[in-house]
C-alpha positions in Angstrom: 0.0 0.0 0.0 1.5 3.3 -1.2 1.3 6.3 1.1 1.1 9.8 -0.4 2.9 12.6 1.2 1.1 15.9 1.4 2.1 19.3 2.9 -0.1 20.7 5.7 -2.9 23.0 4.4 -1.4 26.1 6.1 2.0 25.5 4.4 0.4 24.8 1.0 -1.4 28.2 1.2 1.9 30.0 2.1 3.8 28.1 -0.7 1.2 28.8 -3.4 3.2 28.7 -6.7 0.2 29.0 -9.0 0.9 32.6 -9.8 4.6 32.2 -10.9 3.8 29.0 -12.7 1.0 30.7 -14.7 3.3 33.6 -15.5 6.0 31.2 -16.8 3.4 29.2 -18.8 2.3 32.5 -20.4 5.9 33.4 -21.3 6.6 30.0 -22.9 3.3 30.2 -24.9 4.4 33.7 -26.0 7.5 32.1 -27.5 5.8 29.0 -28.9 3.4 31.2 -30.9 6.4 32.7 -32.8 8.2 29.4 -33.6 5.4 26.9 -33.9 4.2 25.6 -37.3 5.8 24.0 -40.3 6.3 27.2 -42.3 9.7 28.2 -43.5 9.5 31.5 -41.6 8.7 29.8 -38.3 11.6 27.4 -38.7 13.9 30.2 -39.5 12.8 32.1 -36.4 14.0 29.2 -34.2 17.4 29.5 -35.7 17.4 33.3 -35.5 16.9 33.0 -31.8 19.8 30.5 -31.4 21.9 32.6 -33.7 21.4 35.7 -31.6 22.0 33.8 -28.3 25.2 32.2 -29.6 26.5 35.4 -31.1 25.9 37.4 -27.9 27.5 34.7 -25.7 30.6 34.4 -27.8 31.1 38.2 -28.2 30.5 38.9 -24.5 32.9 36.2 -23.4 35.6 37.7 -25.6 34.6 41.3 -24.9 33.5 43.5 -22.0 35.3 42.9 -18.7 37.1 39.9 -20.1 38.6 42.0 -22.9 39.5 44.6 -20.3 41.3 41.8 -18.4 43.2 40.9 -21.6 44.1 44.5 -22.1 45.5 44.7 -18.6 47.7 41.7 -19.3 49.0 43.5 -22.4 49.5 46.6 -20.2 47.0 48.8 -22.2 46.7 52.2 -20.5 43.8 54.6 -20.4 44.8 56.5 -23.5 45.3 53.4 -25.6 42.1 51.9 -24.2 40.1 54.8 -25.5 42.0 54.7 -28.8 41.3 51.0 -29.3 37.5 51.3 -28.6 37.4 54.3 -31.0 39.2 52.4 -33.7 36.8 49.6 -33.4 33.8 51.9 -33.9 35.6 53.7 -36.8 36.0 50.3 -38.5 32.2 49.7 -37.9 31.5 52.8 -40.0 32.4 50.7 -43.1 29.0 49.1 -42.7 27.7 52.0 -44.8 29.5 50.6 -47.8 28.1 47.1 -47.2 25.7 47.2 -50.2 28.7 47.6 -52.5 29.8 44.2 -51.4 26.6 42.3 -50.7 24.5 43.5 -53.6 27.0 41.9 -56.0 25.7 38.5 -54.9 22.2 37.1 -55.5 22.6 34.8 -52.5 24.3 36.4 -49.5 24.4 33.6 -46.9 27.7 32.2 -48.1 29.3 35.6 -48.1 28.0 36.3 -44.6 29.3 32.9 -43.4 32.8 33.5 -44.7 33.1 37.0 -43.2 31.9 35.7 -39.9 34.5 33.0 -39.8 37.2 35.6 -40.6 35.9 37.9 -37.8 36.0 35.2 -35.1 39.4 33.9 -36.2 40.9 37.3 -35.6 38.7 38.6 -32.8 38.6 35.6 -30.5 41.5 33.3 -31.6 44.4 35.5 -32.8 43.7 38.3 -30.3 43.5 35.7 -27.5 46.9 34.3 -28.5 48.8 37.6 -28.6 49.9 37.5 -24.9 51.6 34.2 -25.7 53.7 35.7 -28.5 57.5 35.7 -27.8 57.8 39.4 -28.7 58.2 42.7 -27.0 55.3 44.8 -25.7 55.3 47.3 -28.6 54.9 44.5 -31.2 52.1 42.9 -29.3 50.2 46.2 -29.1 50.6 46.9 -32.8 49.5 43.3 -33.7 46.5 43.8 -31.4 45.5 46.9 -33.2 45.9 45.4 -36.7 44.0 42.2 -35.7 41.1 44.3 -34.3 41.0 46.4 -37.5 40.9 43.3 -39.8 38.2 41.6 -37.6 35.9 44.6 -37.4 36.2 45.8 -41.0 35.5 42.3 -42.3 32.5 41.9 -39.9 31.2 45.4 -40.5 31.0 45.0 -44.3 28.7 42.0 -43.9 26.7 42.9 -40.7 23.8 44.7 -42.4 23.2 41.5 -44.4 22.2 39.6 -41.3 19.5 42.2 -40.5 18.1 41.9 -44.0 18.3 38.1 -43.9 16.5 37.8 -40.6 13.8 40.4 -40.9 12.1 38.6 -43.8 11.1 35.8 -41.4 9.5 38.2 -38.9 6.0 39.5 -39.7 5.5 43.2 -38.9 2.6 42.5 -36.6 4.8 40.2 -34.5 7.9 42.4 -34.2 7.1 43.9 -30.8 6.7 40.3 -29.4 9.7 39.0 -31.3 12.1 41.7 -30.2 10.8 41.5 -26.6 11.5 37.7 -26.6 14.9 38.3 -28.3 15.9 40.9 -25.8 14.9 38.5 -22.9 16.7 35.5 -24.5 19.9 37.4 -25.3 20.2 38.8 -21.8 19.5 35.4 -20.1 22.1 33.7 -22.2 24.7 36.5 -21.9 24.5 36.8 -18.1 24.3 33.1 -17.3 27.6 32.6 -19.2 29.2 35.7 -17.9 28.5 34.4 -14.4 30.0 31.0 -15.1 33.0 32.6 -17.0 33.6 34.9 -14.0 34.1 31.8 -11.8 36.5 30.4 -14.3 38.6 33.5 -14.4 38.7 33.9 -10.6 39.6 30.2 -10.2 42.8 30.8 -12.3 43.5 34.3 -11.0 43.4 33.1 -7.4 46.1 30.6 -8.4 48.3 33.2 -10.0 47.5 32.5 -13.6 45.1 35.2 -14.7 46.0 34.7 -18.4 44.9 31.0 -18.3 41.5 32.1 -17.0 41.0 34.6 -19.8 42.2 32.0 -22.4 39.8 29.4 -21.0 36.9 31.8 -21.4 37.9 32.5 -25.0 37.9 28.7 -25.8 34.2 28.7 -24.6 33.6 31.7 -26.8 34.9 29.8 -29.8 32.5 26.9 -29.2 29.5 29.3 -29.2 30.9 31.0 -32.3 30.8 27.6 -34.0 27.1 27.1 -32.9 26.3 30.5 -34.2 27.6 29.5 -37.6 25.6 26.2 -37.5 22.4 28.3 -36.8 23.2 30.7 -39.6 23.4 27.8 -42.1 19.8 26.8 -41.2 18.2 30.2 -41.6 16.2 30.5 -44.8 17.2 33.1 -47.3 14.3 34.6 -49.1 14.5 36.2 -52.6 14.9 39.9 -52.5 12.6 42.0 -54.7 14.1 42.5 -58.2 15.7 45.9 -58.6 15.3 47.5 -62.0 18.8 49.1 -61.7 20.6 46.2 -60.1 23.7 46.9 -62.2 23.8 50.5 -60.9 26.2 51.2 -58.1 24.1 51.9 -55.0 24.3 55.3 -53.4 25.1 54.6 -49.8 23.6 58.0 -48.7 20.2 57.2 -50.5 18.4 57.0 -47.1 19.0 60.7 -46.5 16.3 61.4 -49.1 13.7 59.5 -46.9 12.8 62.0 -44.1 10.9 59.6 -41.9 13.8 57.0 -41.9 16.4 59.7 -41.4 14.7 61.1 -38.3 14.6 57.6 -36.8 18.3 57.1 -37.6 19.3 60.5 -36.1 17.4 59.7 -32.9 19.0 56.3 -32.5 22.4 57.8 -33.4 22.1 60.3 -30.6 21.5 57.4 -28.2 24.6 55.6 -29.6 26.6 58.8 -29.1 25.6 59.4 -25.5 25.6 55.7 -24.3 29.1 55.1 -25.6 30.8 58.0 -23.9 31.9 55.9 -20.9 33.4 53.3 -23.3 35.2 50.7 -21.2 36.4 53.1 -18.6 33.9 52.2 -16.0 34.6 48.5 -16.6 38.3 49.4 -16.1 37.4 51.2 -12.9 35.6 48.2 -11.5 38.2 45.6 -12.5 41.4 47.6 -11.8 40.5 50.3 -9.2 37.7 48.7 -7.2 39.2 45.3 -7.8 35.8 43.7 -7.9 36.1 39.9 -8.5 34.9 38.6 -11.9 32.6 36.1 -10.1 30.9 39.0 -8.2 30.4 40.9 -11.4 29.0 37.7 -13.0 26.5 37.3 -10.1 25.4 40.9 -10.5 24.9 40.5 -14.2 23.0 37.3 -13.6 20.4 39.2 -11.6 19.3 40.6 -15.0 17.7 37.2 -15.7 14.8 37.4 -13.2 14.5 41.2 -13.9 14.2 40.6 -17.6 11.6 37.8 -17.1 9.4 40.2 -15.2 10.1 43.5 -17.0 10.5 42.6 -20.7 6.7 41.8 -20.9 6.0 44.9 -18.9 7.8 47.2 -21.3 6.3 45.2 -24.3 2.8 46.1 -23.0 3.8 49.8 -22.6 4.9 49.8 -26.2 1.5 48.4 -27.3 -0.4 50.9 -25.1 1.7 54.0 -25.9 4.2 54.1 -28.8 7.8 53.2 -29.6 9.0 56.7 -29.0 6.8 57.2 -25.9 8.3 54.1 -24.3 11.9 54.9 -24.9 11.3 58.4 -23.6 10.1 57.0 -20.2 13.0 54.5 -20.1 15.7 57.0 -20.8 14.4 59.5 -18.2 14.4 56.7 -15.6 17.9 55.6 -16.5 19.3 58.9 -15.3 19.0 57.7 -11.7 21.1 54.6 -12.5 24.0 56.7 -13.8 23.8 59.0 -10.8 24.1 56.0 -8.4 27.2 54.7 -10.2 28.9 57.9 -9.3 29.2 56.8 -5.6 30.4 53.2 -6.1 33.8 52.5 -4.5 35.8 49.6 -3.1 34.0 49.8 0.3 30.4 49.8 -0.9 30.4 48.2 -4.3 28.9 44.9 -3.2 25.7 46.7 -2.1 25.5 49.9 -4.1 26.6 48.5 -7.4 24.2 45.5 -7.0 21.2 47.8 -6.3 22.2 50.1 -9.2 22.4 47.2 -11.7 19.1 45.7 -10.5 17.4 49.0 -11.2 19.2 49.2 -14.6 18.1 45.7 -15.6 14.5 46.7 -14.8 14.6 49.8 -17.0 16.9 48.9 -20.0 14.4 46.6 -21.7 12.4 49.7 -22.5 15.3 51.0 -24.4 16.6 47.8 -26.0 13.3 46.7 -27.5 12.7 50.0 -29.1 16.2 50.4 -30.4 16.0 46.8 -31.9 12.9 47.7 -33.9 13.6 51.3 -35.0 15.7 50.4 -38.0 12.6 48.7 -39.4 10.0 51.2 -38.1 10.1 53.4 -41.3 12.0 50.9 -43.5 10.9 51.0 -47.2 10.4 47.8 -49.1 13.1 48.4 -51.7 16.9 48.8 -51.3 16.7 47.4 -47.7 20.4 46.5 -47.6 21.3 50.2 -48.4 19.0 51.5 -45.7 20.2 49.0 -43.0 23.8 49.6 -44.0 23.4 53.3 -43.7 21.7 52.9 -40.3 24.5 50.7 -39.0 27.3 52.8 -40.3 25.7 56.1 -39.0 25.2 54.5 -35.6 28.8 53.3 -35.5 30.0 56.8 -36.5 28.0 58.3 -33.7 29.3 55.7 -31.2 32.8 56.5 -32.3 32.2 60.2 -31.6 30.9 59.2 -28.2 34.0 57.1 -27.5 36.3 59.9 -28.6 34.4 62.4 -26.5 34.7 60.0 -23.5 38.5 59.6 -24.1 38.9 63.3 -24.4 37.0 63.8 -21.1 39.2 61.2 -19.3 42.4 62.8 -20.7 41.3 66.3 -19.6 40.0 65.4 -16.2 42.6 62.8 -15.2 43.5 64.8 -12.1 39.8 65.5 -11.2 38.9 64.7 -7.6 35.7 65.8 -6.0 34.3 65.1 -2.6 30.4 64.7 -2.5 28.7 63.7 0.7 32.0 62.1 1.9 32.5 60.1 -1.3 35.7 60.7 -3.2 34.8 60.8 -6.9 37.3 60.7 -9.8 37.0 61.1 -13.6 36.1 57.4 -14.3 33.1 57.8 -12.0 32.2 61.4 -13.0 31.9 60.4 -16.6 28.8 58.3 -15.7 27.0 61.4 -14.4 27.7 63.3 -17.6 26.3 60.3 -19.6 23.2 60.2 -17.4 22.5 63.9 -17.9 22.8 63.6 -21.7 20.5 60.5 -21.8 18.0 62.4 -19.7 18.0 65.2 -22.3 17.6 62.7 -25.1 14.6 61.1 -23.3 12.9 64.4 -23.2 13.6 64.8 -27.0 12.0 61.4 -27.7 9.0 62.7 -25.7 8.6 65.4 -28.3 8.5 62.9 -31.2 6.2 60.6 -29.3 3.5 63.2 -29.7 4.0 63.2 -33.4 3.3 59.6 -34.6 3.4 60.9 -38.2 7.1 61.9 -38.6 
């Protein structure tokens, strides 16, 4: 005779999980709606999700704080740090000339595949091997710069092709849901693996072999780069509309004739400019000045997972009730308080204050990311899409580069800055966050103006 264990009634009432279970069922149904069915589009959307997840994991494990760690091993100072990030964005401007390459091919998937392999070979593998080169410091730095330029120019010339390839499988009436899910999926994948990679780096660093930890994380990044390439192969490529003048060399500045698209590009470009002003300087502050463990930073970033699960649908509903511009306006104004709080993070309070600041950030940033993900397609014409997407990407890279250069100039000019506020000693790498917050606050108010004019 089998006995059945049951919790006491009073405990069952206190441990009622019906609400969270129902919420998670709703979220999974939300995803299943987009990928269910036997259509070519639905099957492609599955692989677009896995492509994005793999791409974000591989690039975050070889970038961000882990790249700052590699730079510190190579003895890259503040000036060179700013120069490197600016060079990368300068290379990304070459996206504007992408149609001159891609439109020469009727089928673009193979071209995209080859350029992606070249990008990862240089960005992850070769750059990761530079510290092992039996050469002096100057040669290593020069080789690092050259490798970064080759990687990013190659990738930038092909990047707009991915957007054009993917958007054909995403119906316009499903894009708010799709980009919401994509934002949620990307952040879950990124921060889960940043957390795990942080433990890997700290394991080796505690044993006096920091370089081995950075290298191990890059090996994991290579594995996800391979999975990204696998997903790319399985995404369906639809035929592009025939162009009457397909032999004609495309004018890369053609989108400037489209007023509605240009306004969207300028507004997004302003965000790229302001958001990139801190560059990697605050990451450098946390890793080198505060000396925050990688595992701690990974734990903080992992908190974005529950925040995203709760707040991505919340911001998605705001978009549907208000508008794209109205939503990003609210989010940017709220982000100002996040940047203000980062001003006071130091080696004594980082475990509490930085954690609170990032939880707040993870709750607000979906309102920005979902809108920014869709704006390239918000006023996108049917024809010459590669030209429009390439212009968008190139212009945003140009604005990001200006932001990085502005941040580098600010750091160079204020290197001796020291201010005492409420007993907190604040230096230039912290103060730059307040400047960024004020600029994003002003931009949020600017988006508010356009939210009242749905007809741009």
